[in-house]
N, C-alpha and C positions, 0 to 999 in steps of 0.2 A: 826859617833859622839857619843862615848859610855862615854862620859863624861858627868857630869849633867852640864845642861845649867846655872844653877844659879852659881855651882862653875865656869865656862866656866867666865860669866862676874865678876864676885867678889862679888856678893851681896847674900842677904837672899830670903829665899821662898817668904817673906812677903813683898819684896820690891815694892816702888810705881812705876809710870810708868819714873818720873823725875829721880830717883834714877839709874833706868835699864840706860837710856839715857847717864847720865851724865859719867857711868863706863863703858861704849859702846866707845863714845868718847873718854876717857882717856885711853884706852888698843887700839883704831883705829889710835891713832897718834902714839903710841909708836911701833905698830908691822906693820902701813902701809907701802907695799913694797916700795914707793918712799924714804921711811926713813931707807930702810936696803935693800938695793941692792946685789942681789945675795946670798940673806938670804933665803933661801927655810924653814927653821925652821920657821922664822918669818911668808912668806909668807901662810904657813901651820895654822899659829897662827891666824892669819888675817883672813882666811877664818872660822875658827872655831868660831872666836870671833864674825864676819859677820852673820853665820849662826844661832849662839843663838839669837844672837841680833832680827834677822828678826822673830823668834818664840814670844819672850818674850815680843816684843814691842806691838804685835796685839794681843788683848787683849782673842779672839777665839782661834786664837792658843796656847796662853798658858796656856788657861783652859783646852784644850785637851791635853795638853803636863804634865799639872800638872796630870791629871787622869792616863795617862801612866806611870808617874812616881811613882804615888802609886800604882799603879798596877788596879785603878778601869778600865781603858779601855779594857784590857784583861781578867780581872775576873769577871767582872760584879758587880763592885761596892764590892765587899768583899775580897780586897787585894790581897799580894801574899799567896797561901795556904802554909801550910808544906810540908816538902819532898819532895819536887821537881815538875814539870808538864812536860807534854809532848806536843811536838808543832804538832797539828794534819796535816796529810797530805805533811811533810816533813816541814811546817809552817816557821815561824823565826827561822834565826839562831843567833839573838841576840836582843839586844836592839833596834840597830840602823835599823834593818829591821821592827822591831814593828813601830817606830816612822816613816819611810817610807809609810808605810802602809797608817797610820793615815793623814799623812799630803801630801798625793797624789801619793808617791813615781816615780813622773814624773824625779824630777831631782836633783840632789844631789852627793854626793860621796856613797851614799850605794850601788849604782851598778859597785864598781869599782871591784868584784868579777869578773864581767864578762868582756871580751874581747870583746874593743869598736868592732862596725863595721863598723866603719869610722870617718873621721874628717871633721867638717865644720869651715871655718871661719866667725863669725859675728861681724859686724860692731856694735860699742861701741855702739851706741844711740842704735841699733836695740836690742841689749843685754841687755840693759837698761828699754828700753820699751816695749819691746816685739813685734815680728813681724813674718815677713817668709823668709826665704833663701833657694837656691837650692842647694843640696847635693849630693853627691855620693857615696852611700851606698852598702856594702855587705849584699844582704838580703839571709836567708835561707829558701828555699820553700819546700814542699813536691814532695818527687820525682815523678815525670811523668809517669816512667816506671813500680815502682813497688807501685805508689799510697800511698805512705808512709807507707807502710807495713813493709818494709826492707829488704822484704822477703819472702820466702815460710815454712811453717814447725813451729812446736813448740814444745818446751820441756821444760820441768820446771827448772828453774836457780837455780844452787845448792850451788851459794851464800846467797842466803837468803832463801833458803829451799822452793820457790814458795810464799812466803810474800809479797816480793817486799820493804820490809821497811829494814833497818837497824837502830839500837838502839844504841847511843854513851851516856856513859855516862861521866858527867863532874862535880864531887863532888856531891851534895845534887840535880842536875839537869839532867834530862836524854832528850837527844833529839833523834826525829825520822826522819830518812831523808829517801829520795829514795835509793834503792838498786844502788849503781854504775855500777854494771853487766847488769842488765835486765833493768835500769832506772825505776824500781818502777813497772813493769808488770809484775813480777812473774814467767815466760818465758822469753825463748832466741829463737832467730831461729838457725832452722837449717841448712838451706843454704839460704846467705844473697844475696842480691842484686847487679848485678855487676854495675850498674849505679852510686847507691848512697854508695855501700859498707856498707849494711845493716842500715844505720843510718835513712836511712826513709825519708831524705832529701838533697838538693842540692842548691848550692849557685851560686850565679849572682851579679856582680855590676849594680847597678840600679841608675840614676838619678831621684830625687824627690823635691817636696817642702817641708820643714820641719817647723813647725811651735814651734817659738822662744816662751818660757814663758818670760814674764817681769822677772827683776832683776838677767837675766842668768850671770853666772861669768867665766872668763876663766878656763877651765879643769873639766868643769860640765860634769857632764854624762848626757844625755836626753834617755829615753826609748821610743822607738817608737812601737807603737801595729799595728800588721800587720792583713791584713785581716782573716788567719785562726789560730789565737789567739795566736799564737808566736810574740816573743819580738825582736828586736835589739836595740843595745846600739849606740848613737852615743857622742863621746866628741865632745865638745865644745872649740873653741879657739877664742878668743878677743883680739885684738892686742890693745896695749894703744892707747888712743888719746893724738896728741901733743899739744891739748888744755884742753879738760878735765881730770879729776881723779876720783875715786869713792871713797868713803870712806862708805861702807853698804850702807844704800839708800840716804845719800847724795852726792851731786854733787859738786866739788871744780875746780875751775879756777882761774887764775892769770892774771890781767891786767894792764898794763902801762900807766901811763897820767903823763902830762908835771907839773913843779911845779906851772904855773901861773893856770891851770886849776883845781890844788888843792886847791890852797890858794882861789879862786875865786868860785868854786863850778861849774859843768857843768852837762850835759846829753849826753850819748853816748850808742852806738849800742851794744849789747854784744851777743852772743851766749849763747843758751839753748839747751837741747835736740830737742828740737820741732821748733827750728829755732831762729830769732834775736829776741829781745825786748829792750826797752828804759831804762836803770838805770841811776838814777840820783845819782850824786857824789856831796855830802854835801861839801858847803865850808868849809876849813879848814882840808879837809882830811889829816890824816898824814899817811907817808911811813907804810906798814903791816898793815892798817885798813882792815876788813873783816867785808862785805857789805850779808844782807841775803836777798835772793828771795825766796821767800814763794813757797811752792809747786812745784817746778821747778826740784826735784830731782827724785829718783827711785821708780815706782809705786808698792806696796806690801798691799794685803788685804784690799783694799777699801781707804787707806791712801798713802801718798806721803812724800819722803823725800823733803829734799830741797836743794837750788843752791847757795853756799858761794862762794863769789866774793873776791877774795884776791887783795888788790890793791897796787902796787908799783908805787912810783914817781920817774921820771927821770931827774936829775939835772945835766945838761951839760953846758959847757963853752959858753960863750956869742959868737954869732956868727959873731958879727961886731962891730965897736963904738959906734954906734946908739943904739944896745942890752945894749952895757956896760953900757952906760950912763942910760939908764933905771935904771940895777939893782945898780949903784951907787947912784942915787937919791932915789932908794926905801930904800937902806940902811943906807942914810943920814936921812929920815925921820925916820925910826924905831929909827936911835940913838936920834933924839930930842923927839922922843915920851918916850923913855927909862930915859931921863932925865927930864923930866917934871913930869914922875912918882915920881924919886928919889927925886925930888926937894918938892915934897906934901909930 
């Protein structure tokens, strides 16, 4: 995400928590995938809005983002220097990478430059709450034949003249990258290993248990650290749930009750991410009523979203003469009450 997070939500940098939440909910309703079936641009916009809200709603994350935004996080409080800068050791390739480094770098879309090593299907509740799943991942390891050396013999890389670095200028900025020929070593092999082809690494498909962070979404890329210090990228696939839908950190669901229950009020068991709970339906509940269940949504940064229960009222024809008479009596009573009110 290279856009300014405040601009994504359409608020100013001095916006209050309530203003940020109000802006998010308005945009989330507009761009939610359920309201834009098959619209990939709306889906990307919804993810962008959710990512921005996830940072700006959390005071600690917001403070760290503000530091990044003003340049204090990278330049030690002095802001961005004039004349450009060099990113050390290959460094950050852009503002998104800098954000990723400050906010953990474990999950998100900044890893999309790397090819995923595999995909894993994650149940809706596990993605929301966090948990563990088993996955098959194509992992890269140090070559057992050459010990990771890639071959034998060395000579100076002519592409970088032995420096191991290539510098690229972009306007006022210059970025330093590892040399693509020698991989930043400054030297190349004279004889490549026949097992790994000179890469120093071999690949294999492994089954392993993966920790899924809370608040994960479909399409997120999870970086997995390997024992040798290298990393692999895993794409998460989160199928839609038949009952729940997610909007940022909030969970929404829809229930249907009968007309008598809506009129008289009732208590019923409903699903949450962590199991069933009792929900009180107030007397006189109208179709389209939304009931809020606090802190039953997606956890993030020590806080949690809510669950919103949308109530639909089912009105069906009478099933027999006795039920029809009851409705007629109710209608007759309603008429007498209305006439008395008009007479008064």
